[in-house]
C-alpha positions as CSV (number, residue, x, y, z in Angstrom):
1,M,44.1,-105.8,-48.5
2,L,42.3,-109.1,-48.1
3,K,43.8,-112.1,-50.0
4,V,41.6,-114.8,-51.5
5,A,43.7,-117.6,-49.9
6,Q,43.4,-116.0,-46.4
7,Q,39.7,-115.2,-46.2
8,A,38.5,-115.4,-42.6
9,S,35.2,-114.9,-40.8
10,S,34.5,-111.3,-39.5
11,G,30.8,-110.9,-38.8
12,T,28.0,-110.3,-41.2
13,R,30.2,-108.6,-43.9
14,S,32.7,-111.5,-43.7
15,V,29.9,-114.0,-44.2
16,V,28.8,-112.2,-47.3
17,K,32.4,-112.2,-48.6
18,G,32.7,-116.0,-47.8
19,F,29.5,-116.6,-49.7
20,V,30.7,-114.8,-52.7
21,Y,34.0,-116.7,-52.5
22,S,32.3,-120.1,-52.1
23,T,30.0,-119.5,-55.0
24,A,32.9,-118.6,-57.2
25,V,34.8,-121.7,-56.2
26,A,31.7,-123.9,-56.8
27,A,31.3,-122.4,-60.3
28,L,34.9,-123.2,-61.0
29,L,34.5,-126.9,-60.0
30,A,31.2,-127.3,-61.8
31,S,32.6,-126.0,-65.0
32,A,34.5,-127.9,-67.7
33,P,38.2,-128.4,-67.0
34,A,39.9,-125.2,-67.4
35,Q,43.4,-124.3,-68.3
36,A,45.7,-122.9,-65.5
37,N,45.6,-119.4,-66.9
38,D,41.8,-119.3,-66.8
39,V,41.8,-120.2,-63.1
40,D,44.4,-117.4,-62.5
41,E,42.2,-114.9,-64.3
42,M,39.1,-115.9,-62.3
43,R,41.1,-115.8,-59.0
44,A,42.2,-112.2,-59.9
45,E,38.7,-111.2,-60.7
46,L,37.5,-112.6,-57.3
47,Q,40.3,-110.8,-55.5
48,N,39.3,-107.5,-57.2
49,L,35.7,-108.0,-56.1
50,L,36.7,-108.6,-52.4
51,D,38.9,-105.5,-52.5
52,R,36.0,-103.4,-53.6
53,M,33.8,-104.8,-50.9
54,E,36.4,-104.0,-48.3
55,R,36.6,-100.3,-49.5
56,V,32.8,-100.0,-49.2
57,E,33.0,-101.4,-45.6
58,Q,35.7,-98.8,-44.7
59,N,33.6,-95.9,-46.1
60,Q,30.6,-97.0,-44.1
61,T,32.7,-97.1,-40.9
62,Q,34.0,-93.6,-41.6
63,T,30.5,-92.3,-42.1
64,A,29.4,-93.8,-38.8
65,D,32.4,-92.3,-37.0
66,M,31.6,-88.9,-38.5
67,A,28.0,-89.1,-37.3
68,A,29.3,-89.8,-33.7
69,V,31.4,-86.6,-33.5
70,S,30.1,-84.3,-30.8
71,T,28.1,-81.2,-31.8
72,Y,29.6,-77.7,-31.5
73,T,29.9,-76.1,-28.1
74,R,28.1,-73.0,-29.4
75,A,24.3,-73.3,-29.5
76,I,23.0,-74.3,-32.9
77,K,20.1,-72.3,-34.1
78,R,17.6,-74.3,-36.2
79,S,14.6,-72.0,-36.7
80,Y,15.8,-68.5,-37.4
81,V,18.6,-66.0,-36.7
82,P,17.3,-62.9,-34.8
83,E,17.7,-59.6,-36.6
84,I,20.0,-57.9,-34.1
85,V,21.1,-54.6,-35.6
86,G,24.7,-53.9,-36.2
87,S,24.9,-51.0,-33.8
88,Q,24.2,-53.4,-30.9
89,R,26.5,-56.2,-31.8
90,T,29.7,-56.5,-29.7
91,H,31.4,-58.8,-32.2
92,W,30.7,-60.4,-35.6
93,D,31.3,-64.1,-36.1
94,V,30.0,-66.5,-38.7
95,R,29.0,-68.9,-35.9
96,D,26.4,-66.4,-34.6
97,R,24.5,-66.5,-37.9
98,Y,24.9,-70.1,-39.0
99,I,21.9,-72.3,-39.2
100,M,23.0,-76.0,-39.2
101,P,21.1,-78.4,-41.4
102,E,19.6,-81.3,-39.5
103,T,21.5,-83.8,-41.6
104,A,24.8,-81.9,-41.8
105,R,26.9,-84.4,-39.9
106,G,25.3,-87.4,-41.4
107,N,25.7,-86.4,-45.0
108,G,29.1,-84.8,-44.7
109,V,28.0,-81.2,-45.4
110,V,30.3,-79.9,-42.7
111,G,33.9,-80.6,-43.4
112,G,35.7,-78.1,-41.1
113,D,35.7,-77.3,-37.4
114,L,33.6,-74.1,-37.8
115,P,29.9,-74.4,-38.6
116,G,29.4,-74.5,-42.4
117,S,33.1,-74.6,-43.0
118,F,35.4,-76.7,-45.2
119,K,39.0,-77.8,-44.8
120,A,41.4,-76.0,-47.1
121,P,43.0,-78.7,-49.4
122,G,46.3,-79.9,-48.0
123,S,45.9,-78.2,-44.6
124,D,44.0,-78.4,-41.3
125,T,42.5,-74.9,-41.7
126,S,38.8,-74.6,-41.6
127,I,37.3,-71.8,-43.7
128,A,33.8,-70.5,-43.4
129,V,32.1,-67.9,-45.6
130,S,29.0,-66.1,-44.4
131,G,26.8,-63.3,-45.8
132,S,23.6,-61.5,-45.4
133,A,21.4,-59.3,-47.6
134,N,18.2,-57.3,-46.9
135,F,15.6,-55.0,-48.3
136,T,14.1,-52.3,-46.1
137,A,11.2,-49.9,-47.0
138,V,10.1,-47.0,-44.8
139,W,7.4,-44.5,-44.6
140,N,8.5,-41.6,-42.4
141,G,6.0,-39.0,-41.3
142,G,8.2,-36.9,-39.1
143,Q,10.6,-34.0,-39.6
144,N,13.3,-36.1,-41.1
145,H,13.2,-38.8,-43.7
146,V,16.9,-39.6,-43.9
147,F,17.4,-43.4,-43.9
148,P,19.1,-44.8,-40.8
149,T,22.8,-45.4,-41.3
150,N,24.6,-48.3,-39.7
151,Q,21.2,-49.4,-38.3
152,S,21.3,-46.5,-35.8
153,A,18.1,-44.6,-35.5
154,T,19.3,-41.9,-33.1
155,L,22.4,-41.3,-35.1
156,V,20.3,-39.9,-38.0
157,Q,17.3,-38.5,-36.2
158,T,19.4,-36.2,-33.9
159,D,20.2,-34.3,-37.1
160,A,16.5,-33.9,-37.8
161,G,15.6,-30.6,-39.6
162,T,12.5,-29.2,-41.0
163,Q,12.1,-31.2,-44.1
164,E,9.2,-32.7,-46.1
165,D,7.4,-35.5,-44.3
166,G,5.3,-38.5,-45.5
167,V,8.2,-39.8,-47.5
168,V,8.6,-43.4,-48.7
169,D,12.1,-44.7,-49.2
170,M,13.8,-48.0,-49.9
171,R,17.4,-49.2,-49.1
172,T,19.6,-52.3,-48.8
173,L,21.9,-51.0,-46.1
174,G,23.4,-53.6,-43.7
175,A,24.3,-56.2,-46.3
176,S,27.5,-58.0,-45.4
177,I,30.0,-60.8,-46.2
178,G,32.3,-62.4,-43.8
179,V,35.2,-64.9,-43.8
180,N,36.4,-66.8,-40.7
181,S,39.1,-69.3,-40.5
182,S,40.4,-71.6,-37.7
183,T,43.6,-73.6,-37.5
184,P,44.6,-75.8,-34.5
185,T,48.0,-74.9,-33.0
186,D,49.9,-75.7,-29.8
187,M,48.9,-72.3,-28.5
188,G,45.2,-72.8,-29.2
189,D,43.1,-72.2,-32.3
190,L,44.5,-69.6,-34.8
191,G,41.7,-67.6,-36.5
192,V,41.4,-64.8,-39.0
193,N,38.1,-62.9,-39.0
194,I,37.1,-60.4,-41.7
195,L,33.7,-58.7,-42.2
196,L,32.6,-56.3,-45.0
197,T,29.4,-54.3,-44.8
198,N,27.8,-51.6,-47.0
199,D,26.5,-49.2,-44.3
200,R,29.4,-46.9,-43.6
201,A,27.5,-44.0,-44.9
202,P,24.1,-43.2,-46.4
203,T,23.4,-44.5,-49.8
204,V,24.3,-41.9,-52.5
205,V,21.6,-41.7,-55.1
206,N,22.8,-40.6,-58.6
207,Q,19.8,-40.7,-60.9
208,N,19.4,-44.4,-61.5
209,L,22.4,-45.5,-59.4
210,Y,22.2,-46.3,-55.7
211,V,25.8,-46.4,-54.5
212,N,26.7,-47.9,-51.2
213,D,29.8,-47.2,-49.1
214,T,31.5,-50.4,-48.0
215,W,33.9,-50.7,-45.0
216,M,35.5,-53.3,-42.9
217,P,34.3,-53.1,-39.3
218,I,36.0,-56.4,-38.3
219,A,39.5,-57.4,-39.3
220,N,41.4,-59.3,-36.6
221,V,43.6,-62.3,-35.8
222,S,42.7,-64.5,-32.8
223,L,45.1,-67.0,-31.1
224,G,43.7,-69.0,-28.2
225,N,42.1,-66.4,-25.9
226,W,43.8,-63.4,-27.5
227,T,42.4,-61.2,-30.3
228,F,44.5,-58.7,-32.2
229,G,43.2,-56.1,-34.6
230,Q,40.0,-54.2,-35.5
231,Q,37.3,-55.5,-33.1
232,G,34.2,-54.6,-31.1
233,S,34.3,-54.1,-27.3
234,S,32.1,-56.0,-24.8
235,L,31.8,-52.7,-22.9
236,Y,28.3,-52.0,-24.3
237,G,27.3,-55.7,-24.6
238,T,26.2,-56.3,-21.0
239,T,22.6,-56.6,-22.0
240,G,20.8,-58.2,-24.8
241,G,20.2,-56.2,-28.0
242,A,16.7,-55.6,-29.4
243,E,15.6,-57.3,-32.5
244,S,14.6,-54.4,-34.7
245,V,14.0,-53.3,-38.2
246,G,15.0,-49.6,-38.1
247,G,17.2,-49.9,-35.0
248,L,16.7,-49.3,-31.3
249,D,19.8,-47.6,-29.9
250,G,21.2,-49.5,-27.0
251,L,24.0,-48.7,-24.5
252,G,26.4,-47.9,-27.3
253,T,28.8,-49.1,-30.0
254,F,32.6,-49.3,-30.0
255,L,34.9,-50.5,-32.8
256,A,38.6,-49.9,-32.9
257,P,42.0,-51.5,-33.3
258,G,43.0,-53.2,-30.1
259,V,44.2,-56.2,-28.1
260,S,41.9,-58.2,-26.0
261,Y,42.0,-61.3,-23.8
262,A,38.9,-63.4,-22.9
263,G,38.8,-66.1,-20.3
264,G,36.6,-67.5,-17.5
265,S,36.1,-70.2,-14.9
266,G,33.6,-71.3,-12.4
267,G,30.6,-69.8,-14.3
268,L,32.3,-66.4,-14.6
269,S,33.7,-65.0,-17.9
270,Y,35.7,-61.9,-18.4
271,T,37.4,-59.8,-21.1
272,V,40.2,-57.3,-20.7
273,A,41.1,-55.0,-23.7
274,L,43.2,-52.1,-24.7
275,F,42.1,-49.9,-27.7
276,A,43.7,-47.3,-29.8
277,P,43.4,-43.8,-28.4
278,N,41.2,-41.0,-29.8
279,S,40.4,-37.6,-28.3
280,D,38.6,-35.7,-31.1
281,G,35.1,-35.5,-29.7
282,F,35.1,-31.7,-29.1
283,A,34.2,-28.7,-31.1
284,A,37.1,-27.7,-33.4
285,I,39.3,-24.8,-32.3
286,D,42.0,-23.2,-34.4
287,G,45.4,-24.0,-33.1
288,V,44.2,-26.9,-30.9
289,S,44.0,-30.7,-31.5
290,G,42.9,-33.6,-29.4
291,S,45.4,-35.3,-27.2
292,Q,45.4,-38.8,-25.8
293,N,48.7,-40.5,-25.1
294,L,47.4,-43.7,-23.5
295,P,45.1,-46.4,-24.9
296,D,41.5,-46.9,-23.6
297,L,41.1,-49.7,-21.0
298,H,37.9,-51.8,-21.1
299,V,37.1,-54.6,-18.6
300,S,34.0,-56.7,-18.6
301,I,32.7,-59.6,-16.5
302,A,29.6,-61.7,-17.0
303,T,27.9,-64.6,-15.2
304,A,24.6,-66.5,-15.1
305,M,22.4,-66.7,-12.0
306,G,19.4,-69.0,-11.9
307,G,18.7,-68.6,-15.6
308,M,19.4,-64.9,-15.6
309,S,22.6,-63.4,-17.2
310,L,24.3,-60.4,-15.6
311,G,27.0,-58.3,-17.2
312,I,29.1,-55.5,-15.7
313,S,31.7,-53.4,-17.6
314,G,33.9,-50.4,-17.0
315,Y,36.4,-48.2,-18.9
316,A,39.2,-45.8,-18.1
317,R,40.6,-43.4,-20.7
318,E,42.7,-40.2,-21.1
319,Y,41.3,-37.2,-22.9
320,G,42.4,-33.6,-23.5
321,I,44.0,-31.1,-25.9
322,T,47.4,-29.9,-27.0
323,Q,48.2,-26.6,-28.7
324,T,49.5,-26.8,-32.2
325,G,49.4,-23.1,-33.3
326,T,48.5,-19.6,-32.3
327,C,46.9,-19.4,-28.8
328,P,43.1,-19.2,-29.2
329,F,42.3,-18.5,-25.6
330,T,41.5,-15.2,-24.0
331,S,43.9,-15.6,-21.1
332,L,47.4,-15.7,-22.5
333,T,48.7,-17.2,-19.2
334,D,46.9,-20.4,-20.1
335,C,48.4,-20.8,-23.5
336,G,50.9,-23.4,-24.6
337,G,51.4,-27.0,-23.7
338,E,48.9,-29.8,-23.1
339,E,46.1,-30.6,-20.8
340,T,44.7,-34.0,-20.3
341,K,42.3,-35.7,-17.8
342,A,41.1,-39.1,-17.0
343,G,37.5,-40.3,-17.7
344,F,35.8,-43.2,-16.1
345,G,32.4,-45.0,-16.6
346,G,30.7,-48.3,-16.8
347,T,27.6,-50.3,-17.8
348,I,25.5,-52.9,-16.2
349,G,22.9,-55.1,-17.9
350,I,20.7,-58.1,-17.1
351,S,18.8,-60.5,-19.3
352,V,15.9,-62.4,-17.7
353,P,14.1,-65.3,-19.4
354,L,10.3,-65.3,-18.7
355,G,9.2,-68.6,-20.0
356,M,9.4,-68.2,-23.8
357,D,9.9,-64.5,-23.5
358,T,13.0,-62.4,-22.6
359,L,13.4,-59.1,-20.7
360,N,16.7,-57.1,-21.3
361,V,17.6,-54.0,-19.2
362,G,20.8,-52.0,-19.4
363,V,22.2,-48.8,-17.8
364,A,25.3,-46.8,-18.8
365,Y,27.0,-43.8,-17.2
366,G,30.4,-42.2,-17.9
367,T,32.5,-39.1,-18.3
368,A,34.0,-38.4,-21.7
369,P,33.0,-41.9,-23.1
370,R,33.4,-43.0,-26.7
371,G,30.4,-44.5,-28.4
372,M,28.0,-44.4,-25.5
373,G,24.4,-44.2,-26.7
374,N,25.5,-44.4,-30.3
375,Y,25.5,-40.6,-30.6
376,E,29.2,-40.4,-31.4
377,N,29.2,-42.9,-34.3
378,W,31.1,-41.6,-37.3
379,S,31.9,-37.9,-37.2
380,R,30.5,-35.6,-34.6
381,A,33.1,-33.3,-32.9
382,E,30.4,-31.3,-31.1
383,G,31.6,-31.8,-27.5
384,E,30.2,-35.3,-27.0
385,Q,33.5,-36.3,-25.3
386,F,34.5,-33.1,-23.7
387,T,34.4,-29.3,-24.1
388,V,37.1,-26.6,-24.0
389,N,36.7,-23.4,-22.1
390,G,37.4,-20.6,-24.6
391,V,38.9,-18.3,-21.9
392,T,41.1,-20.6,-19.9
393,G,41.6,-23.5,-22.3
394,S,40.7,-26.0,-19.6
395,V,38.9,-29.2,-20.7
396,V,35.7,-30.5,-19.0
397,G,34.4,-34.0,-19.6
398,T,30.8,-34.5,-20.9
399,D,28.7,-36.8,-18.8
400,H,26.6,-39.4,-20.5
401,S,23.6,-41.3,-19.1
402,V,21.8,-44.1,-21.0
403,I,19.0,-46.5,-20.0
404,T,17.5,-49.0,-22.4
405,A,15.0,-51.9,-22.0
406,N,13.3,-54.3,-24.4
407,F,10.9,-57.1,-24.0
408,K,10.7,-60.0,-26.6
409,H,7.6,-62.1,-26.8
410,A,7.2,-65.4,-28.7
411,W,3.8,-65.8,-30.4
412,G,4.5,-69.5,-31.3
413,G,6.3,-71.0,-34.2
414,T,8.8,-68.4,-35.5
415,A,6.6,-65.4,-34.9
416,R,7.9,-63.0,-32.3
417,S,7.6,-59.3,-31.3
418,T,9.8,-56.8,-29.5
419,V,8.9,-53.6,-27.7
420,G,11.6,-51.4,-26.4
421,A,12.7,-47.9,-25.4
422,T,15.9,-46.0,-24.9
423,F,16.6,-42.7,-23.2
424,Q,19.9,-40.9,-23.2
425,S,21.2,-37.6,-21.8
426,L,24.4,-35.6,-22.4
427,N,25.3,-33.0,-19.9
428,Q,28.0,-30.8,-21.4
429,A,29.6,-27.7,-19.7
430,E,27.4,-24.6,-19.5
431,T,30.1,-22.5,-21.1
432,D,29.9,-24.6,-24.3
433,T,28.0,-23.0,-27.2
434,S,27.9,-25.9,-29.7
435,V,24.5,-27.2,-30.8
436,M,24.8,-30.7,-29.6
437,L,22.4,-33.4,-28.4
438,S,21.0,-32.8,-24.8
439,R,18.2,-35.4,-24.6
440,S,16.9,-38.2,-26.8
441,A,14.0,-40.6,-26.3
442,Q,13.1,-43.5,-28.6
443,A,10.6,-46.3,-28.7
444,I,9.9,-49.2,-31.0
445,A,7.3,-52.0,-31.5
446,N,7.5,-54.7,-34.1
447,I,6.6,-58.2,-35.2
448,F,8.9,-60.6,-37.0
449,W,8.3,-63.9,-38.7
450,S,10.6,-66.4,-40.3
451,P,8.7,-68.3,-43.0
452,V,11.7,-70.6,-43.5
453,A,15.0,-70.9,-41.7
454,A,17.4,-68.0,-42.2
455,V,14.7,-65.6,-43.5
456,N,13.4,-62.8,-41.4
457,M,10.4,-60.5,-42.3
458,G,9.6,-57.7,-40.0
459,L,7.2,-54.7,-39.6
460,E,8.0,-52.0,-37.1
461,A,6.8,-48.6,-35.8
462,N,9.8,-46.5,-34.7
463,W,9.4,-43.1,-32.9
464,I,12.0,-40.7,-31.6
465,N,12.1,-37.3,-29.9
466,V,15.3,-35.2,-29.8
467,I,16.3,-32.0,-28.0
468,R,19.5,-30.3,-29.1
469,K,21.1,-27.5,-27.1
470,T,19.5,-24.0,-27.9
471,Q,17.0,-25.6,-30.3
472,N,13.4,-26.7,-30.0
473,A,12.5,-30.4,-29.6
474,K,12.1,-32.4,-32.8
475,E,10.4,-35.7,-33.3
476,S,10.0,-38.2,-36.1
477,A,8.0,-41.4,-36.5
478,G,8.3,-44.1,-39.2
479,V,6.9,-47.5,-40.3
480,Y,9.5,-49.9,-41.5
481,F,9.3,-53.1,-43.4
482,K,12.3,-55.4,-43.8
483,V,13.1,-58.7,-45.5
484,S,16.5,-60.3,-44.8
485,S,18.4,-63.5,-45.1
486,S,21.8,-64.9,-44.3
487,F,24.0,-67.9,-45.1
């Protein structure tokens, strides 16, 4: 604290203080003789004034220091957040959706280390809350008018039946709320990441009530380069997803409890992960259950080359069956015990910037995969992982092939369009009799516009053709309109 008797020169602000002090002293000398107590009171008032001026100076210095703090290492989006559908996201993070105000640093809006976060009182923990909401309307003129669930068009359309067409529907699927935290520790940043969405299942309509089914696709703890808990895999994230209203199915989706480690150096990044086992992707058989004793292994690498980004991923997993009851197979010599095999596969994707435009291409192939092509999302159990020979009880892995491509064009300002297509094929054993997907082709074309930051408005034409084993081909086409926003 500055003392009146010790006032010294310290630049412009000190000159101002000296002027105030000199003026006060001159006023004392020019006034009538004062008693000692009057002089003491005026000295105290002057000291109080100087103290307040010093506090103002300190606040101004702190504001200048705040403005000088470096920006976040993650790219800051200032115009809009692309509407990448949930089925094509490899992870969910508040930093992917945040739009930073131009004056955030200068006016102290950002108080924590995460974008849009604040420091919890009494701690060094940054907490960020994010959310999104949307409204989608669709006119479907094909053989199925069921609304896409989890933003996955193929997931719904492969179940197409002969139903009424020319239907208009409206939904709010895909709304979400997320919470992220970050606390610095000696082992790296400690984070907790939680996401809730309302698209676990189709909306249940009960007269005047539209009831959503909420679930938690993300719930994990991160420490440094490690992540523990429910999380997405980078296996199917080797190529850029398509900005879409109704959803263009990409290489696939994978969400499961697991442990992953992400690192990188020299322009190369990598992720290694182990995920909880599951071997239920076959047609149900009495007395038999799926068997997988070891976790799935996922490995991904990515790099940038001359402006392009390249990603390569692979997986290895165990799949099979074990008998739990009466032998269901014709050959009694093959009854009893367990049979498991190993399945392998991978993906490769490339993103190429073309001026203001972007081209994304991805290919996936594998035996007995999980989530490839989005066909297996939620409950299937039709032989999408493997089939079981009804005579010998032997298991045969189902081969999957997926190719997807999308091209994004910028019209200027925030207007942009995406055209894209995906083709997938499942080659199950000839002895299998289940009515499962064999071929699927899908195409989209849309235009998006962001009238203000964080608001997306899109109009899209979405077409799909599906062939299921032993059935005739079915197709469906719809026109989708969507308005969404996030914070």
